C-alpha positions in Angstrom: 110.7 57.1 170.1 111.9 53.8 170.0 110.9 52.8 173.0 107.4 53.6 172.4 107.5 52.1 169.1 108.1 48.9 171.3 105.6 49.7 173.5 102.9 49.7 171.0 104.3 47.0 169.0 104.1 44.8 172.0 100.2 45.9 172.9 99.4 45.2 169.3 100.9 41.7 169.8 99.3 41.1 173.1 95.9 42.5 171.4 96.2 40.0 168.3 96.9 37.0 170.7 93.9 38.1 173.0 91.8 38.1 169.7 92.4 34.8 168.8 91.9 34.0 172.3 88.5 35.0 172.5 87.8 33.3 169.2 88.8 30.4 170.9 87.0 31.3 173.4 83.2 30.8 172.4 84.4 27.5 170.4 85.3 26.2 173.7 82.2 27.6 175.6 80.3 26.0 173.1 81.9 22.5 174.2 81.8 23.2 177.5 77.7 23.4 176.8 78.0 20.3 174.7 79.8 18.6 177.4 77.5 19.4 180.4 74.3 19.3 178.2 75.7 15.8 176.8 74.7 16.9 173.4 76.4 14.9 171.3 76.4 16.6 168.4 77.2 19.8 169.0 80.4 17.6 171.3 81.5 16.6 167.6 81.3 19.5 165.9 83.7 20.8 168.3 86.2 17.8 168.6 89.0 16.7 166.1 88.1 12.9 166.9 90.5 11.8 164.1 93.7 14.1 166.5 92.4 13.1 169.3 92.4 9.8 168.6 95.7 9.4 167.0 96.9 11.6 170.4 95.5 8.9 172.7 96.2 6.1 170.6 100.2 7.3 170.8 99.8 8.1 174.7 98.2 5.1 175.6 101.1 2.8 173.2 103.7 4.9 174.9 102.4 3.8 178.5 102.1 -0.1 177.8 105.6 0.4 176.0 106.8 1.5 179.6 106.5 -2.0 180.7 108.7 -3.9 179.2 106.0 -7.3 179.5 103.3 -5.5 177.4 105.4 -3.5 174.6 104.9 -6.0 172.1 101.3 -6.5 173.2 100.4 -2.7 172.8 102.1 -3.1 169.3 99.8 -5.6 168.3 96.7 -4.0 169.7 97.6 -0.5 168.3 94.9 0.1 165.8 92.2 -1.9 167.9 93.1 1.0 171.0 93.0 3.8 168.8 89.5 2.9 167.6 88.4 2.2 171.6 90.0 5.3 172.3 87.4 6.8 169.4 84.3 5.5 170.4 84.7 5.1 173.6 86.7 7.8 175.1 86.0 10.6 173.3 82.2 11.2 174.4 80.6 14.1 175.9 80.1 12.0 179.2 83.6 10.8 179.6 84.5 14.4 179.1 82.0 15.8 182.1 83.9 13.1 184.7 87.4 14.8 183.6 85.7 18.0 184.5 84.3 16.8 187.3 87.8 15.9 188.4 88.7 19.1 187.9 86.0 20.9 190.3 83.2 21.5 187.5 79.8 19.7 188.5 76.6 20.2 186.9 76.0 23.2 189.8 78.9 24.9 188.1 78.4 27.7 186.1 80.0 27.8 183.0 82.3 30.7 182.2 81.1 33.1 179.3 84.0 33.1 176.5 85.7 36.1 178.3 86.3 34.6 180.9 87.5 31.5 178.6 89.2 33.4 176.5 91.6 34.3 180.2 92.6 30.7 180.7 93.8 29.6 177.0 97.2 30.0 175.9 98.6 30.1 172.6 100.6 27.8 171.5 104.1 28.4 169.5 102.2 26.0 166.7 99.4 28.1 166.3 96.7 26.0 168.8 95.5 27.2 171.8 96.0 25.0 175.3 93.1 25.8 178.0 94.8 25.7 181.7 93.2 25.3 185.2 95.5 28.1 186.6 97.2 31.2 184.7 100.8 29.8 184.4 99.3 25.3 185.0 100.4 23.6 182.4 97.9 22.9 179.4 94.8 20.5 179.8 92.8 20.6 176.5 94.3 21.3 173.4 92.7 23.3 170.5 93.3 23.4 166.8 91.5 26.1 164.4 90.3 24.2 161.4 90.2 24.9 157.9 86.3 26.1 158.5 87.2 28.4 161.3 85.8 26.4 164.3 88.0 25.7 167.1 88.4 21.9 168.0 89.4 20.2 171.0 92.7 17.9 169.5 94.5 17.1 172.4 94.5 16.1 175.9 97.3 16.6 178.1 95.9 15.9 181.2 96.5 12.1 182.8 94.7 9.2 180.7 93.9 7.6 183.5 90.9 10.8 184.0 89.4 9.6 180.8 87.1 7.2 183.3 84.0 5.4 181.2 82.6 4.1 184.2 80.1 5.4 186.8 
């Protein structure tokens, strides 16, 4: 009987995670459509620009500090880097190039929310992350806002992938 209860509890917990991932997947799908269509308004509705800007700023400063010659300059320029990141890097076209880096082109069919939910992993802090492979590292992190919308709040890929050129 105890084994049966543990099994039922495990199923219930996995169902909760699946429902959470499916809810997040709907918003991730909307973000992917916005990126593909270069729809700035929809992109902005599905991105936590402040959180993403903070993360990119922190990572840029950390990379600059690795080179001791740039450490002081990095501290001085950190606020300007954050603004640059928010205005220049957090755009649909930049994230389209990130998607292209991972093999998703404008001709690639965007999977539906159910398929996307399979690529999402629940994180201990309540966020979810998108991975390229089932057991792969997180690439994009999403946080559920107070309005119930899941927004892109973190980018764990290589900063060099955030290319504004072309």
